[in-house]
C-alpha distance (Angstrom), angle and dihedral (degrees) to the residues before:
residue distance angle dihedral
M1 . . .
Q2 3.80 . .
R3 3.77 128.6 .
R4 3.77 139.6 -171.8
T5 3.80 121.3 -161.3
F6 3.80 120.1 -153.2
M7 3.80 99.2 -175.9
T8 3.77 130.3 16.3
G9 3.76 140.2 163.8
V10 3.77 126.4 29.9
A11 3.81 95.4 0.3
A12 3.80 90.6 63.1
T13 3.79 91.0 62.4
V14 3.79 101.1 40.9
A15 3.80 110.2 137.2
L16 3.78 110.9 -109.6
P17 3.78 126.0 -141.6
M18 3.80 111.2 -104.0
A19 3.81 95.0 -113.5
R20 3.77 91.2 51.1
A21 3.80 93.8 46.3
Q22 3.78 90.0 57.4
T23 3.79 93.0 61.6
L24 3.81 102.7 31.9
P25 3.80 134.0 50.1
T26 3.78 115.4 -99.5
Q27 3.82 96.0 -153.6
P28 3.83 130.7 66.0
V29 3.81 113.8 -69.6
R30 3.78 129.3 -136.1
I31 3.81 122.2 -155.2
I32 3.80 106.6 -157.1
V33 3.82 116.0 -145.8
G34 3.78 120.8 -166.6
F35 3.79 96.1 -149.5
A36 3.78 139.5 61.5
P37 3.82 122.3 -86.0
G38 3.80 114.5 -81.9
G39 3.80 96.8 38.5
G40 3.78 125.7 114.6
T41 3.80 95.4 -98.6
D42 3.79 91.5 50.5
I43 3.81 92.8 47.6
L44 3.82 94.5 51.9
A45 3.80 92.8 42.7
R46 3.80 89.2 55.9
V47 3.82 92.7 48.1
I48 3.82 93.1 50.4
G49 3.80 94.2 37.0
Q50 3.78 93.0 56.0
K51 3.81 92.8 51.6
L52 3.81 94.0 46.1
S53 3.81 89.2 48.4
E54 3.79 90.0 55.8
M55 3.82 93.2 46.2
W56 3.79 96.5 44.5
K57 3.83 96.5 38.5
L58 3.79 88.2 -132.5
S59 3.79 136.3 122.9
I60 3.82 108.7 -102.1
V61 3.79 119.0 -170.3
V62 3.78 126.6 -167.5
E63 3.80 106.9 -142.9
N64 3.80 119.8 -165.7
R65 3.81 116.9 -145.7
A66 3.78 99.3 170.9
G67 3.78 127.8 -171.6
A68 3.79 145.9 77.2
S69 3.82 93.2 44.6
G70 3.80 91.7 -64.5
V71 3.81 96.2 -48.0
I72 3.84 95.0 115.0
A73 3.80 91.7 58.4
S74 3.82 94.4 43.6
D75 3.80 91.8 49.5
Y76 3.81 89.2 51.1
V77 3.80 94.3 49.9
A78 3.80 93.3 46.9
R79 3.83 88.7 62.4
Q80 3.83 97.5 48.7
A81 3.79 127.5 103.5
P82 3.83 112.5 -89.6
D83 3.81 94.3 -125.3
G84 3.81 98.1 114.5
T85 3.80 95.8 -107.6
V86 3.81 92.5 105.9
L87 3.81 118.4 49.8
H88 3.78 130.1 167.0
M89 3.78 135.6 -143.0
A90 3.78 96.4 -135.8
H91 3.78 116.8 -151.5
I92 3.78 138.0 -162.5
N93 3.82 89.2 -110.0
S94 3.78 98.7 55.9
H95 3.81 97.4 33.3
A96 3.81 105.6 36.4
I97 3.79 113.1 13.0
V98 3.81 114.0 34.3
P99 3.84 95.4 45.9
N100 3.81 86.3 59.4
L101 3.80 91.7 50.2
Q102 3.79 103.4 45.8
K103 3.77 144.2 -1.7
V104 3.80 114.5 -76.0
N105 3.80 129.0 -176.0
Y106 3.80 95.0 -121.0
D107 3.78 138.4 55.2
P108 3.82 106.6 -122.5
I109 3.80 90.9 -147.2
K110 3.81 106.6 32.3
D111 3.81 98.6 39.4
F112 3.81 97.4 55.3
Q113 3.77 138.5 58.8
P114 3.82 110.5 -138.3
I115 3.80 114.6 -131.8
A116 3.81 109.0 170.2
L117 3.78 142.7 -27.3
V118 3.80 106.6 -117.6
G119 3.79 100.6 -170.2
V120 3.78 150.6 -41.3
T121 3.79 118.7 -132.0
P122 3.76 136.5 -174.9
N123 3.76 117.7 -121.6
L124 3.77 115.8 -118.1
L125 3.78 120.6 -135.7
V126 3.79 98.7 -136.7
C127 3.78 140.7 170.5
G128 3.78 139.1 -179.7
Q129 3.78 119.0 -91.6
M130 3.82 90.9 -107.8
Q131 3.83 95.8 61.3
P132 3.82 117.6 108.7
A133 3.84 100.4 -139.2
K134 3.80 114.6 63.5
T135 3.82 100.5 162.2
V136 3.79 129.2 61.0
K137 3.81 90.8 -116.7
D138 3.80 92.2 52.4
L139 3.80 91.7 45.5
V140 3.80 92.0 53.8
E141 3.79 89.4 50.1
L142 3.82 90.7 48.5
C143 3.80 91.7 51.5
K144 3.81 91.2 48.3
A145 3.80 91.8 48.8
H146 3.82 91.9 48.7
P147 3.83 106.5 30.2
G148 3.78 114.1 -163.5
Q149 3.81 93.0 2.8
V150 3.83 106.0 87.2
S151 3.83 109.8 90.1
F152 3.80 127.3 -139.0
G153 3.79 120.5 -169.7
S154 3.81 124.8 -149.7
A155 3.79 140.4 177.6
G156 3.82 88.9 -103.3
T157 3.76 145.7 -44.1
G158 3.78 108.9 -58.8
S159 3.81 92.5 18.5
A160 3.80 125.1 137.9
Q161 3.80 88.3 -105.0
H162 3.80 90.3 52.7
L163 3.80 92.4 51.4
A164 3.80 91.2 47.0
L165 3.80 87.1 56.1
E166 3.81 91.0 48.3
M167 3.81 89.6 51.1
F168 3.80 90.5 49.0
M169 3.81 92.8 50.2
L170 3.80 91.6 49.1
Q171 3.80 94.9 48.5
A172 3.83 95.3 41.0
G173 3.80 94.9 41.9
V174 3.82 93.0 -128.8
K175 3.78 138.8 124.4
A176 3.80 124.6 -134.3
I177 3.81 138.5 166.8
H178 3.81 117.5 -96.3
V179 3.82 113.6 -147.6
P180 3.84 112.0 -170.5
Y181 3.82 122.0 -155.4
K182 3.81 134.4 -176.9
G183 3.78 93.0 -101.6
S184 3.80 141.4 -29.7
G185 3.81 95.3 -80.2
P186 3.82 98.6 68.6
M187 3.80 91.8 34.7
L188 3.81 92.5 56.2
T189 3.79 91.0 48.3
D190 3.80 88.9 57.6
L191 3.82 92.5 42.6
V192 3.80 91.6 54.5
G193 3.81 88.6 46.2
G194 3.79 93.8 49.5
Q195 3.81 98.2 -114.8
V196 3.82 88.8 119.4
Q197 3.79 121.7 27.6
Y198 3.82 111.3 -150.6
S199 3.81 141.3 5.6
F200 3.77 142.2 -177.4
D201 3.80 90.0 -139.1
T202 3.78 130.6 169.1
M203 3.78 114.4 -81.6
T204 3.81 88.3 -132.6
A205 3.78 93.5 60.3
A206 3.82 99.0 33.3
T207 3.81 99.5 47.0
P208 3.85 97.7 76.4
H209 3.81 89.9 53.8
V210 3.81 91.0 47.5
K211 3.81 92.7 47.9
A212 3.81 89.9 48.9
G213 3.79 90.8 53.2
K214 3.80 93.7 -117.0
A215 3.81 95.3 112.2
V216 3.80 134.0 32.7
A217 3.81 121.9 -130.9
I218 3.80 107.7 -140.7
A219 3.81 101.2 172.3
Q220 3.81 143.1 -20.3
T221 3.78 127.9 -129.1
R222 3.80 109.5 -136.1
L223 3.79 118.4 89.0
K224 3.81 90.0 -116.3
R225 3.78 126.0 50.5
A226 3.79 115.5 -105.6
A227 3.80 114.3 -116.0
S228 3.80 90.3 -123.3
H229 3.81 92.8 57.5
P230 3.82 104.7 36.1
T231 3.81 94.0 155.3
V232 3.82 96.9 50.3
P233 3.82 111.2 93.9
T234 3.78 122.2 -131.7
M235 3.79 121.3 -116.5
A236 3.82 86.8 -112.6
E237 3.80 89.6 57.1
S238 3.81 89.1 48.0
G239 3.78 96.3 60.7
F240 3.81 102.0 -78.0
P241 3.84 107.1 103.8
N242 3.83 115.6 -155.0
F243 3.82 92.5 8.0
E244 3.80 103.4 153.4
A245 3.81 124.0 157.6
T246 3.79 115.6 159.0
T247 3.79 136.8 177.1
W248 3.78 122.0 -139.2
Y249 3.79 136.5 -170.1
G250 3.81 131.3 -162.1
L251 3.76 139.3 168.7
V252 3.82 117.1 -114.7
G253 3.78 138.2 164.7
P254 3.78 133.0 -153.0
A255 3.81 116.9 -71.9
K256 3.82 114.2 -84.3
L257 3.80 92.2 34.8
P258 3.82 100.5 153.8
L259 3.79 109.2 -93.0
A260 3.82 91.4 -134.3
M261 3.81 89.5 56.7
A262 3.81 92.3 46.4
Q263 3.80 89.6 49.7
R264 3.81 92.7 50.8
M265 3.81 90.2 48.3
N266 3.80 89.9 48.6
E267 3.81 90.8 53.5
D268 3.80 91.7 49.9
V269 3.80 94.3 46.8
N270 3.79 88.3 51.7
K271 3.81 89.4 50.9
A272 3.82 90.0 50.2
L273 3.80 92.3 48.8
A274 3.81 89.6 54.8
M275 3.82 94.7 53.3
P276 3.83 111.7 111.0
D277 3.80 95.4 -127.7
V278 3.83 91.4 49.0
V279 3.82 90.9 46.9
E280 3.80 88.7 52.3
K281 3.82 93.3 49.9
L282 3.80 92.7 46.9
N283 3.81 92.0 47.1
V284 3.79 90.7 53.0
S285 3.80 88.6 51.5
G286 3.79 93.1 46.6
A287 3.81 91.9 -118.6
E288 3.81 108.1 152.4
D289 3.81 140.9 163.0
G290 3.81 95.7 34.7
G291 3.78 125.4 147.7
G292 3.77 131.2 44.7
S293 3.78 133.0 115.6
I294 3.79 131.4 -32.8
E295 3.80 88.3 -112.7
K296 3.80 92.2 53.9
F297 3.79 91.4 52.9
A298 3.82 92.2 46.6
Q299 3.80 91.5 52.1
F300 3.80 90.6 45.9
M301 3.82 92.3 55.1
V302 3.80 92.5 49.6
A303 3.81 90.6 50.5
E304 3.81 91.6 48.8
Q305 3.82 90.9 51.6
S306 3.78 90.0 54.2
K307 3.81 94.7 44.4
W308 3.79 96.1 51.8
A309 3.79 93.7 42.1
K310 3.80 86.7 60.0
V311 3.82 93.4 47.0
I312 3.80 92.6 48.6
R313 3.78 91.8 48.4
E314 3.79 95.7 47.6
A315 3.82 94.4 43.0
H316 3.84 92.1 45.5
V317 3.80 89.9 -131.3
K318 3.79 112.9 -177.8
V319 3.78 131.5 -175.0
E320 3.78 110.7 -121.5
S321 3.79 111.5 -113.0
């Protein structure tokens, strides 16, 4: 288990005005992340956590409980007291995809109180500099020439990256090897090192490696190009019409979190998302369309559940036993 603390010491015990104490926790807060440090979820949780720590004058710790495509962390949060001291950076994997693939011990809708959508990102089709195919066309040809031998890493079985790969294989008519990891961080380390060849990874996690010249961005997976990667073509532009596979992140709490507290947190997340330095960090990561009301985020999660259930059913995606 790994943690990062944004504020410690005296600030964590500052007396709060009564009105403020009614709508915010008065004890240190943990934001539970279902993936290893260095991945997209972890990066955005740290950005938001630092700003909320400054606004609330409280210690906020990002705690990584990696594994099972985020399910371990979500299951943990669902069983915590709804007092605001334990929050969760919900993710498309744990709240829209995996519950449609296998039995989980929580209901992704009923067991959580939505707070705010933080952002939606494309995935980036990336590879290490040493890989031979650096265009979508060349990659398809490589996979056809070596069926079942080209490796694609992901943040875990049943993850958004995994399903993007499944969609690619279906549309391209190829077979490849899926290599699941416990998050984007360790997967990208191996991709840069050549232990795994390609990945449809989150733009948030992959961008620093691309900017540093350690990884190559081949394509992106929203229908429009992200502002932070204007020269990287979309999959649709690369011969795969309507190919769209995104990753999203949002702050939630356990069910029965007081609505007044959730509303106050929503307002503060929206304030954080509007701060110039946060906007800059999210733009670099390709995270767009965050913010809005609690109701908007709740409706979004329900729609995502339905969308991915349909994809999983039609693509006959199964979790390996």
